[in-house]
Biopython code that builds the backbone (N, CA, C, O; Angstrom):
import numpy as np
from Bio.PDB.StructureBuilder import StructureBuilder

atoms = [
    (1, "MET", "N", (0.845, -1.178, 0.000)),
    (1, "MET", "CA", (0.000, 0.000, 0.000)),
    (1, "MET", "C", (0.890, 1.241, 0.000)),
    (1, "MET", "O", (1.913, 1.288, 0.683)),
    (2, "ASP", "N", (0.484, 2.242, -0.776)),
    (2, "ASP", "CA", (1.191, 3.523, -0.762)),
    (2, "ASP", "C", (0.217, 4.618, -0.334)),
    (2, "ASP", "O", (-0.951, 4.346, -0.056)),
    (3, "LEU", "N", (0.701, 5.842, -0.283)),
    (3, "LEU", "CA", (-0.112, 6.955, 0.210)),
    (3, "LEU", "C", (-1.345, 7.189, -0.667)),
    (3, "LEU", "O", (-2.417, 7.498, -0.147)),
    (4, "ALA", "N", (-1.209, 7.048, -1.974)),
    (4, "ALA", "CA", (-2.350, 7.257, -2.877)),
    (4, "ALA", "C", (-3.444, 6.223, -2.600)),
    (4, "ALA", "O", (-4.627, 6.563, -2.576)),
    (5, "GLU", "N", (-3.051, 4.966, -2.392)),
    (5, "GLU", "CA", (-4.028, 3.912, -2.084)),
    (5, "GLU", "C", (-4.699, 4.173, -0.738)),
    (5, "GLU", "O", (-5.908, 3.987, -0.595)),
    (6, "LEU", "N", (-3.912, 4.606, 0.250)),
    (6, "LEU", "CA", (-4.461, 4.906, 1.568)),
    (6, "LEU", "C", (-5.449, 6.059, 1.490)),
    (6, "LEU", "O", (-6.504, 6.013, 2.123)),
    (7, "THR", "N", (-5.122, 7.085, 0.725)),
    (7, "THR", "CA", (-6.010, 8.233, 0.569)),
    (7, "THR", "C", (-7.325, 7.803, -0.081)),
    (7, "THR", "O", (-8.394, 8.250, 0.334)),
    (8, "ALA", "N", (-7.256, 6.946, -1.089)),
    (8, "ALA", "CA", (-8.470, 6.443, -1.742)),
    (8, "ALA", "C", (-9.315, 5.640, -0.761)),
    (8, "ALA", "O", (-10.534, 5.804, -0.715)),
    (9, "LYS", "N", (-8.675, 4.771, 0.027)),
    (9, "LYS", "CA", (-9.402, 3.989, 1.036)),
    (9, "LYS", "C", (-10.051, 4.895, 2.070)),
    (9, "LYS", "O", (-11.191, 4.668, 2.476)),
    (10, "ALA", "N", (-9.322, 5.921, 2.493)),
    (10, "ALA", "CA", (-9.848, 6.858, 3.491)),
    (10, "ALA", "C", (-11.061, 7.598, 2.943)),
    (10, "ALA", "O", (-12.020, 7.840, 3.676)),
    (11, "ASN", "N", (-11.029, 7.958, 1.666)),
    (11, "ASN", "CA", (-12.168, 8.639, 1.042)),
    (11, "ASN", "C", (-13.404, 7.749, 1.043)),
    (11, "ASN", "O", (-14.523, 8.237, 1.206)),
    (12, "GLU", "N", (-13.205, 6.442, 0.861)),
    (12, "GLU", "CA", (-14.323, 5.493, 0.890)),
    (12, "GLU", "C", (-14.829, 5.284, 2.314)),
    (12, "GLU", "O", (-16.028, 5.113, 2.533)),
    (13, "ALA", "N", (-13.918, 5.299, 3.273)),
    (13, "ALA", "CA", (-14.268, 4.986, 4.663)),
    (13, "ALA", "C", (-14.951, 6.136, 5.391)),
    (13, "ALA", "O", (-15.770, 5.911, 6.282)),
    (14, "VAL", "N", (-14.617, 7.368, 5.013)),
    (14, "VAL", "CA", (-15.152, 8.542, 5.708)),
    (14, "VAL", "C", (-16.408, 9.015, 4.988)),
    (14, "VAL", "O", (-16.409, 9.197, 3.770)),
    (15, "THR", "N", (-17.469, 9.210, 5.751)),
    (15, "THR", "CA", (-18.703, 9.711, 5.161)),
    (15, "THR", "C", (-19.163, 10.942, 5.926)),
    (15, "THR", "O", (-19.072, 11.002, 7.152)),
    (16, "ALA", "N", (-19.652, 11.908, 5.192)),
    (16, "ALA", "CA", (-20.178, 13.115, 5.821)),
    (16, "ALA", "C", (-21.349, 12.724, 6.709)),
    (16, "ALA", "O", (-22.216, 11.950, 6.303)),
    (17, "GLY", "N", (-21.370, 13.259, 7.914)),
    (17, "GLY", "CA", (-22.440, 12.930, 8.844)),
    (17, "GLY", "C", (-22.249, 11.594, 9.540)),
    (17, "GLY", "O", (-23.149, 11.127, 10.238)),
    (18, "GLY", "N", (-21.072, 10.963, 9.357)),
    (18, "GLY", "CA", (-20.794, 9.690, 10.004)),
    (18, "GLY", "C", (-20.414, 9.881, 11.466)),
    (18, "GLY", "O", (-20.599, 10.960, 12.030)),
    (19, "ASP", "N", (-19.888, 8.840, 12.066)),
    (19, "ASP", "CA", (-19.513, 8.869, 13.477)),
    (19, "ASP", "C", (-18.347, 9.824, 13.755)),
    (19, "ASP", "O", (-18.323, 10.493, 14.788)),
    (20, "PHE", "N", (-17.396, 9.885, 12.842)),
    (20, "PHE", "CA", (-16.200, 10.690, 13.044)),
    (20, "PHE", "C", (-16.432, 12.095, 12.507)),
    (20, "PHE", "O", (-16.624, 12.262, 11.302)),
    (21, "LYS", "N", (-16.420, 13.113, 13.371)),
    (21, "LYS", "CA", (-16.787, 14.469, 12.975)),
    (21, "LYS", "C", (-15.649, 15.489, 13.165)),
    (21, "LYS", "O", (-15.903, 16.689, 13.266)),
    (22, "LYS", "N", (-14.442, 15.025, 13.210)),
    (22, "LYS", "CA", (-13.295, 15.916, 13.442)),
    (22, "LYS", "C", (-12.354, 15.882, 12.241)),
    (22, "LYS", "O", (-12.563, 15.136, 11.284)),
    (23, "LYS", "N", (-11.305, 16.714, 12.318)),
    (23, "LYS", "CA", (-10.243, 16.696, 11.314)),
    (23, "LYS", "C", (-9.000, 16.121, 11.970)),
    (23, "LYS", "O", (-8.584, 16.560, 13.042)),
    (24, "VAL", "N", (-8.418, 15.138, 11.313)),
    (24, "VAL", "CA", (-7.172, 14.562, 11.809)),
    (24, "VAL", "C", (-6.189, 14.466, 10.652)),
    (24, "VAL", "O", (-6.548, 14.118, 9.527)),
    (25, "LYS", "N", (-4.941, 14.786, 10.964)),
    (25, "LYS", "CA", (-3.904, 14.731, 9.939)),
    (25, "LYS", "C", (-2.862, 13.703, 10.355)),
    (25, "LYS", "O", (-2.367, 13.718, 11.482)),
    (26, "PHE", "N", (-2.541, 12.817, 9.431)),
    (26, "PHE", "CA", (-1.438, 11.880, 9.626)),
    (26, "PHE", "C", (-0.234, 12.467, 8.911)),
    (26, "PHE", "O", (-0.306, 12.772, 7.721)),
    (27, "ASP", "N", (0.867, 12.626, 9.624)),
    (27, "ASP", "CA", (2.096, 13.157, 9.059)),
    (27, "ASP", "C", (3.087, 12.000, 8.960)),
    (27, "ASP", "O", (3.594, 11.512, 9.969)),
    (28, "PHE", "N", (3.352, 11.571, 7.731)),
    (28, "PHE", "CA", (4.254, 10.438, 7.492)),
    (28, "PHE", "C", (5.651, 10.897, 7.129)),
    (28, "PHE", "O", (6.413, 10.139, 6.527)),
    (29, "GLY", "N", (6.001, 12.123, 7.482)),
    (29, "GLY", "CA", (7.337, 12.650, 7.179)),
    (29, "GLY", "C", (7.505, 12.865, 5.689)),
    (29, "GLY", "O", (6.665, 13.498, 5.049)),
    (30, "SER", "N", (8.590, 12.340, 5.132)),
    (30, "SER", "CA", (8.903, 12.567, 3.720)),
    (30, "SER", "C", (7.920, 11.871, 2.776)),
    (30, "SER", "O", (7.860, 12.219, 1.597)),
    (31, "VAL", "N", (7.156, 10.904, 3.262)),
    (31, "VAL", "CA", (6.183, 10.200, 2.420)),
    (31, "VAL", "C", (4.998, 11.100, 2.085)),
    (31, "VAL", "O", (4.435, 11.008, 0.994)),
    (32, "GLY", "N", (4.621, 11.969, 3.019)),
    (32, "GLY", "CA", (3.509, 12.883, 2.781)),
    (32, "GLY", "C", (2.542, 12.928, 3.946)),
    (32, "GLY", "O", (2.856, 12.487, 5.052)),
    (33, "LYS", "N", (1.356, 13.471, 3.682)),
    (33, "LYS", "CA", (0.355, 13.647, 4.726)),
    (33, "LYS", "C", (-0.992, 13.134, 4.249)),
    (33, "LYS", "O", (-1.268, 13.084, 3.050)),
    (34, "LEU", "N", (-1.821, 12.757, 5.203)),
    (34, "LEU", "CA", (-3.201, 12.363, 4.930)),
    (34, "LEU", "C", (-4.086, 13.157, 5.876)),
    (34, "LEU", "O", (-3.963, 13.037, 7.095)),
    (35, "LEU", "N", (-4.978, 13.970, 5.317)),
    (35, "LEU", "CA", (-5.907, 14.766, 6.110)),
    (35, "LEU", "C", (-7.295, 14.165, 5.950)),
    (35, "LEU", "O", (-7.825, 14.080, 4.842)),
    (36, "ILE", "N", (-7.879, 13.748, 7.072)),
    (36, "ILE", "CA", (-9.235, 13.203, 7.073)),
    (36, "ILE", "C", (-10.153, 14.228, 7.718)),
    (36, "ILE", "O", (-9.960, 14.613, 8.871)),
    (37, "ASP", "N", (-11.150, 14.665, 6.965)),
    (37, "ASP", "CA", (-12.123, 15.645, 7.438)),
    (37, "ASP", "C", (-13.456, 14.930, 7.617)),
    (37, "ASP", "O", (-14.189, 14.703, 6.655)),
    (38, "GLY", "N", (-13.757, 14.581, 8.858)),
    (38, "GLY", "CA", (-14.975, 13.828, 9.151)),
    (38, "GLY", "C", (-16.248, 14.605, 8.887)),
    (38, "GLY", "O", (-17.250, 14.015, 8.482)),
    (39, "MET", "N", (-16.241, 15.907, 9.105)),
    (39, "MET", "CA", (-17.444, 16.721, 8.864)),
    (39, "MET", "C", (-17.778, 16.761, 7.376)),
    (39, "MET", "O", (-18.940, 16.628, 6.994)),
    (40, "ALA", "N", (-16.769, 16.941, 6.548)),
    (40, "ALA", "CA", (-16.986, 17.017, 5.099)),
    (40, "ALA", "C", (-17.062, 15.630, 4.460)),
    (40, "ALA", "O", (-17.565, 15.480, 3.347)),
    (41, "GLY", "N", (-16.554, 14.611, 5.179)),
    (41, "GLY", "CA", (-16.543, 13.257, 4.628)),
    (41, "GLY", "C", (-15.523, 13.098, 3.515)),
    (41, "GLY", "O", (-15.768, 12.399, 2.532)),
    (42, "THR", "N", (-14.367, 13.757, 3.676)),
    (42, "THR", "CA", (-13.336, 13.695, 2.644)),
    (42, "THR", "C", (-11.978, 13.345, 3.237)),
    (42, "THR", "O", (-11.738, 13.481, 4.437)),
    (43, "ALA", "N", (-11.110, 12.896, 2.360)),
    (43, "ALA", "CA", (-9.712, 12.647, 2.719)),
    (43, "ALA", "C", (-8.861, 13.189, 1.585)),
    (43, "ALA", "O", (-9.203, 13.041, 0.412)),
    (44, "SER", "N", (-7.751, 13.818, 1.942)),
    (44, "SER", "CA", (-6.860, 14.386, 0.927)),
    (44, "SER", "C", (-5.431, 14.353, 1.466)),
    (44, "SER", "O", (-5.175, 13.897, 2.580)),
    (45, "ASN", "N", (-4.527, 14.842, 0.656)),
    (45, "ASN", "CA", (-3.129, 14.911, 1.073)),
    (45, "ASN", "C", (-2.734, 16.342, 1.414)),
    (45, "ASN", "O", (-1.555, 16.692, 1.379)),
    (46, "ALA", "N", (-3.728, 17.170, 1.745)),
    (46, "ALA", "CA", (-3.491, 18.573, 2.095)),
    (46, "ALA", "C", (-2.785, 18.680, 3.450)),
    (46, "ALA", "O", (-2.904, 17.806, 4.308)),
    (47, "ASP", "N", (-2.061, 19.764, 3.605)),
    (47, "ASP", "CA", (-1.360, 20.032, 4.862)),
    (47, "ASP", "C", (-2.103, 21.135, 5.619)),
    (47, "ASP", "O", (-1.499, 22.109, 6.068)),
    (48, "ASP", "N", (-3.424, 20.967, 5.754)),
    (48, "ASP", "CA", (-4.267, 21.954, 6.416)),
    (48, "ASP", "C", (-4.293, 21.740, 7.923)),
    (48, "ASP", "O", (-3.802, 20.729, 8.427)),
    (49, "ALA", "N", (-4.868, 22.698, 8.632)),
    (49, "ALA", "CA", (-5.010, 22.595, 10.087)),
    (49, "ALA", "C", (-5.950, 21.441, 10.429)),
    (49, "ALA", "O", (-6.877, 21.134, 9.681)),
    (50, "ALA", "N", (-5.693, 20.811, 11.569)),
    (50, "ALA", "CA", (-6.514, 19.680, 12.011)),
    (50, "ALA", "C", (-6.692, 19.747, 13.520)),
    (50, "ALA", "O", (-5.926, 20.418, 14.211)),
    (51, "ASP", "N", (-7.706, 19.050, 14.030)),
    (51, "ASP", "CA", (-7.923, 18.982, 15.474)),
    (51, "ASP", "C", (-6.797, 18.209, 16.157)),
    (51, "ASP", "O", (-6.430, 18.496, 17.297)),
    (52, "ALA", "N", (-6.259, 17.229, 15.442)),
    (52, "ALA", "CA", (-5.131, 16.446, 15.960)),
    (52, "ALA", "C", (-4.236, 16.046, 14.799)),
    (52, "ALA", "O", (-4.713, 15.766, 13.699)),
    (53, "THR", "N", (-2.946, 16.023, 15.053)),
    (53, "THR", "CA", (-1.969, 15.556, 14.070)),
    (53, "THR", "C", (-1.254, 14.355, 14.654)),
    (53, "THR", "O", (-0.739, 14.402, 15.772)),
    (54, "ILE", "N", (-1.229, 13.282, 13.888)),
    (54, "ILE", "CA", (-0.553, 12.063, 14.315)),
    (54, "ILE", "C", (0.703, 11.916, 13.467)),
    (54, "ILE", "O", (0.639, 11.763, 12.247)),
    (55, "LYS", "N", (1.842, 11.967, 14.141)),
    (55, "LYS", "CA", (3.121, 11.816, 13.453)),
    (55, "LYS", "C", (3.603, 10.384, 13.639)),
    (55, "LYS", "O", (3.795, 9.911, 14.760)),
    (56, "VAL", "N", (3.791, 9.716, 12.526)),
    (56, "VAL", "CA", (4.225, 8.321, 12.571)),
    (56, "VAL", "C", (4.971, 8.004, 11.275)),
    (56, "VAL", "O", (4.602, 8.488, 10.205)),
    (57, "ASP", "N", (6.008, 7.199, 11.378)),
    (57, "ASP", "CA", (6.757, 6.746, 10.219)),
    (57, "ASP", "C", (5.834, 5.874, 9.358)),
    (57, "ASP", "O", (5.029, 5.109, 9.888)),
    (58, "TRP", "N", (5.952, 5.991, 8.035)),
    (58, "TRP", "CA", (5.070, 5.254, 7.122)),
    (58, "TRP", "C", (5.113, 3.747, 7.401)),
    (58, "TRP", "O", (4.065, 3.105, 7.472)),
    (59, "ASP", "N", (6.303, 3.184, 7.556)),
    (59, "ASP", "CA", (6.426, 1.742, 7.790)),
    (59, "ASP", "C", (5.724, 1.333, 9.085)),
    (59, "ASP", "O", (5.083, 0.284, 9.141)),
    (60, "ASP", "N", (5.844, 2.158, 10.120)),
    (60, "ASP", "CA", (5.163, 1.855, 11.384)),
    (60, "ASP", "C", (3.651, 1.969, 11.222)),
    (60, "ASP", "O", (2.910, 1.180, 11.808)),
    (61, "PHE", "N", (3.181, 2.942, 10.433)),
    (61, "PHE", "CA", (1.743, 3.070, 10.191)),
    (61, "PHE", "C", (1.204, 1.823, 9.502)),
    (61, "PHE", "O", (0.137, 1.324, 9.860)),
    (62, "VAL", "N", (1.936, 1.325, 8.521)),
    (62, "VAL", "CA", (1.511, 0.112, 7.812)),
    (62, "VAL", "C", (1.425, -1.055, 8.792)),
    (62, "VAL", "O", (0.479, -1.842, 8.740)),
    (63, "LYS", "N", (2.398, -1.170, 9.676)),
    (63, "LYS", "CA", (2.373, -2.241, 10.682)),
    (63, "LYS", "C", (1.175, -2.093, 11.610)),
    (63, "LYS", "O", (0.530, -3.085, 11.952)),
    (64, "ILE", "N", (0.871, -0.865, 12.020)),
    (64, "ILE", "CA", (-0.277, -0.629, 12.899)),
    (64, "ILE", "C", (-1.572, -0.970, 12.174)),
    (64, "ILE", "O", (-2.447, -1.628, 12.738)),
    (65, "SER", "N", (-1.698, -0.527, 10.928)),
    (65, "SER", "CA", (-2.944, -0.746, 10.195)),
    (65, "SER", "C", (-3.175, -2.212, 9.839)),
    (65, "SER", "O", (-4.317, -2.622, 9.631)),
    (66, "THR", "N", (-2.103, -3.010, 9.767)),
    (66, "THR", "CA", (-2.267, -4.431, 9.471)),
    (66, "THR", "C", (-2.323, -5.291, 10.734)),
    (66, "THR", "O", (-2.505, -6.507, 10.663)),
    (67, "GLY", "N", (-2.162, -4.641, 11.891)),
    (67, "GLY", "CA", (-2.222, -5.378, 13.145)),
    (67, "GLY", "C", (-0.892, -5.961, 13.585)),
    (67, "GLY", "O", (-0.830, -6.649, 14.605)),
    (68, "ALA", "N", (0.177, -5.702, 12.836)),
    (68, "ALA", "CA", (1.493, -6.216, 13.200)),
    (68, "ALA", "C", (2.114, -5.431, 14.359)),
    (68, "ALA", "O", (3.036, -5.909, 15.019)),
    (69, "MET", "N", (1.594, -4.215, 14.597)),
    (69, "MET", "CA", (2.076, -3.398, 15.703)),
    (69, "MET", "C", (0.861, -2.784, 16.400)),
    (69, "MET", "O", (-0.081, -2.340, 15.744)),
    (70, "ASP", "N", (0.890, -2.764, 17.717)),
    (70, "ASP", "CA", (-0.193, -2.187, 18.495)),
    (70, "ASP", "C", (-0.006, -0.668, 18.580)),
    (70, "ASP", "O", (1.080, -0.190, 18.908)),
    (71, "ALA", "N", (-1.059, 0.079, 18.287)),
    (71, "ALA", "CA", (-0.972, 1.544, 18.292)),
    (71, "ALA", "C", (-0.609, 2.086, 19.673)),
    (71, "ALA", "O", (0.160, 3.042, 19.775)),
    (72, "THR", "N", (-1.146, 1.496, 20.726)),
    (72, "THR", "CA", (-0.833, 1.955, 22.081)),
    (72, "THR", "C", (0.642, 1.741, 22.391)),
    (72, "THR", "O", (1.294, 2.610, 22.969)),
    (73, "MET", "N", (1.163, 0.583, 22.005)),
    (73, "MET", "CA", (2.587, 0.307, 22.231)),
    (73, "MET", "C", (3.459, 1.267, 21.401)),
    (73, "MET", "O", (4.490, 1.745, 21.876)),
    (74, "ALA", "N", (3.038, 1.539, 20.171)),
    (74, "ALA", "CA", (3.790, 2.467, 19.325)),
    (74, "ALA", "C", (3.823, 3.845, 19.973)),
    (74, "ALA", "O", (4.848, 4.526, 19.936)),
    (75, "PHE", "N", (2.706, 4.257, 20.566)),
    (75, "PHE", "CA", (2.636, 5.542, 21.259)),
    (75, "PHE", "C", (3.570, 5.541, 22.468)),
    (75, "PHE", "O", (4.317, 6.496, 22.683)),
    (76, "MET", "N", (3.523, 4.474, 23.248)),
    (76, "MET", "CA", (4.348, 4.376, 24.460)),
    (76, "MET", "C", (5.836, 4.352, 24.122)),
    (76, "MET", "O", (6.659, 4.843, 24.895)),
    (77, "GLN", "N", (6.179, 3.784, 22.970)),
    (77, "GLN", "CA", (7.576, 3.694, 22.555)),
    (77, "GLN", "C", (8.048, 4.945, 21.812)),
    (77, "GLN", "O", (9.216, 5.040, 21.436)),
    (78, "GLY", "N", (7.141, 5.903, 21.601)),
    (78, "GLY", "CA", (7.508, 7.132, 20.917)),
    (78, "GLY", "C", (7.515, 7.016, 19.405)),
    (78, "GLY", "O", (7.978, 7.928, 18.718)),
    (79, "LYS", "N", (7.011, 5.910, 18.874)),
    (79, "LYS", "CA", (6.969, 5.728, 17.424)),
    (79, "LYS", "C", (5.765, 6.429, 16.813)),
    (79, "LYS", "O", (5.722, 6.661, 15.605)),
    (80, "LEU", "N", (4.791, 6.765, 17.643)),
    (80, "LEU", "CA", (3.590, 7.457, 17.216)),
    (80, "LEU", "C", (3.389, 8.618, 18.178)),
    (80, "LEU", "O", (3.330, 8.426, 19.392)),
    (81, "LYS", "N", (3.284, 9.828, 17.626)),
    (81, "LYS", "CA", (3.123, 11.017, 18.465)),
    (81, "LYS", "C", (1.845, 11.736, 18.078)),
    (81, "LYS", "O", (1.510, 11.828, 16.897)),
    (82, "VAL", "N", (1.132, 12.246, 19.071)),
    (82, "VAL", "CA", (-0.115, 12.966, 18.831)),
    (82, "VAL", "C", (0.053, 14.408, 19.272)),
    (82, "VAL", "O", (0.437, 14.678, 20.410)),
    (83, "GLU", "N", (-0.236, 15.330, 18.366)),
    (83, "GLU", "CA", (-0.229, 16.756, 18.687)),
    (83, "GLU", "C", (-1.667, 17.250, 18.572)),
    (83, "GLU", "O", (-2.377, 16.900, 17.630)),
    (84, "GLY", "N", (-2.086, 18.057, 19.528)),
    (84, "GLY", "CA", (-3.452, 18.570, 19.502)),
    (84, "GLY", "C", (-4.361, 17.770, 20.420)),
    (84, "GLY", "O", (-3.937, 17.316, 21.483)),
    (85, "ASP", "N", (-5.589, 17.600, 20.014)),
    (85, "ASP", "CA", (-6.626, 16.968, 20.829)),
    (85, "ASP", "C", (-6.468, 15.442, 20.852)),
    (85, "ASP", "O", (-6.775, 14.759, 19.875)),
    (86, "MET", "N", (-5.987, 14.927, 21.978)),
    (86, "MET", "CA", (-5.762, 13.488, 22.117)),
    (86, "MET", "C", (-7.064, 12.698, 21.969)),
    (86, "MET", "O", (-7.042, 11.568, 21.481)),
    (87, "SER", "N", (-8.191, 13.269, 22.379)),
    (87, "SER", "CA", (-9.460, 12.541, 22.290)),
    (87, "SER", "C", (-9.838, 12.261, 20.837)),
    (87, "SER", "O", (-10.518, 11.274, 20.557)),
    (88, "VAL", "N", (-9.404, 13.120, 19.908)),
    (88, "VAL", "CA", (-9.671, 12.890, 18.488)),
    (88, "VAL", "C", (-8.936, 11.632, 18.033)),
    (88, "VAL", "O", (-9.491, 10.803, 17.313)),
    (89, "ALA", "N", (-7.698, 11.504, 18.456)),
    (89, "ALA", "CA", (-6.918, 10.321, 18.098)),
    (89, "ALA", "C", (-7.562, 9.051, 18.655)),
    (89, "ALA", "O", (-7.537, 8.003, 18.010)),
    (90, "MET", "N", (-8.135, 9.149, 19.850)),
    (90, "MET", "CA", (-8.773, 7.983, 20.472)),
    (90, "MET", "C", (-10.015, 7.556, 19.687)),
    (90, "MET", "O", (-10.388, 6.383, 19.727)),
    (91, "GLN", "N", (-10.655, 8.472, 18.981)),
    (91, "GLN", "CA", (-11.853, 8.162, 18.205)),
    (91, "GLN", "C", (-11.547, 7.462, 16.888)),
    (91, "GLN", "O", (-12.467, 7.049, 16.181)),
    (92, "LEU", "N", (-10.292, 7.326, 16.556)),
    (92, "LEU", "CA", (-9.899, 6.780, 15.255)),
    (92, "LEU", "C", (-9.964, 5.266, 15.150)),
    (92, "LEU", "O", (-9.830, 4.729, 14.050)),
    (93, "GLN", "N", (-10.162, 4.567, 16.245)),
    (93, "GLN", "CA", (-10.089, 3.108, 16.203)),
    (93, "GLN", "C", (-11.017, 2.485, 15.173)),
    (93, "GLN", "O", (-10.590, 1.620, 14.407)),
    (94, "SER", "N", (-12.270, 2.901, 15.138)),
    (94, "SER", "CA", (-13.205, 2.294, 14.188)),
    (94, "SER", "C", (-12.827, 2.664, 12.746)),
    (94, "SER", "O", (-12.972, 1.852, 11.832)),
    (95, "LEU", "N", (-12.348, 3.878, 12.559)),
    (95, "LEU", "CA", (-11.934, 4.306, 11.221)),
    (95, "LEU", "C", (-10.686, 3.541, 10.766)),
    (95, "LEU", "O", (-10.581, 3.168, 9.597)),
    (96, "MET", "N", (-9.759, 3.310, 11.665)),
    (96, "MET", "CA", (-8.534, 2.588, 11.330)),
    (96, "MET", "C", (-8.830, 1.180, 10.817)),
    (96, "MET", "O", (-8.134, 0.684, 9.931)),
    (97, "LYS", "N", (-9.851, 0.538, 11.365)),
    (97, "LYS", "CA", (-10.225, -0.807, 10.915)),
    (97, "LYS", "C", (-10.644, -0.778, 9.448)),
    (97, "LYS", "O", (-10.401, -1.735, 8.713)),
    (98, "LYS", "N", (-11.269, 0.314, 9.022)),
    (98, "LYS", "CA", (-11.696, 0.435, 7.627)),
    (98, "LYS", "C", (-10.527, 0.709, 6.698)),
    (98, "LYS", "O", (-10.602, 0.419, 5.504)),
    (99, "LEU", "N", (-9.446, 1.266, 7.233)),
    (99, "LEU", "CA", (-8.283, 1.589, 6.414)),
    (99, "LEU", "C", (-7.327, 0.416, 6.243)),
    (99, "LEU", "O", (-6.459, 0.443, 5.371)),
    (100, "ALA", "N", (-7.480, -0.597, 7.059)),
    (100, "ALA", "CA", (-6.570, -1.755, 7.022)),
    (100, "ALA", "C", (-6.731, -2.545, 5.741)),
    (100, "ALA", "O", (-6.045, -3.548, 5.544)),
]
sb = StructureBuilder()
sb.init_structure("model")
sb.init_model(0)
sb.init_chain("A")
sb.init_seg("    ")
for serial, (resi, resn, name, xyz) in enumerate(atoms, 1):
    if name == "N":
        sb.init_residue(resn, " ", resi, " ")
    sb.init_atom(name, np.array(xyz, "f"), 0.0, 1.0, " ", f" {name:<3s}", serial, name[0])
structure = sb.get_structure()
């Protein structure tokens, strides 16, 4: 999976008026960014403001999304960092299952 495939999956998974109503940005460093806007029901690679930004290495994100790495453990080990509203990041669990 690459960033373009992930963005397409995120666009399918996020629906306007769905459960997730915030903006979250995944920052994969040099690979790029994924901005999920729950209110608008869109996903893009824009570097816009978000309620929470999750910084994680692309390879670690792939491991988390496939279940090879636990997100909580990645956070505890410093491999995943959350800036902004931590509660937004906590709401991502159901959405992450759709992105796997």
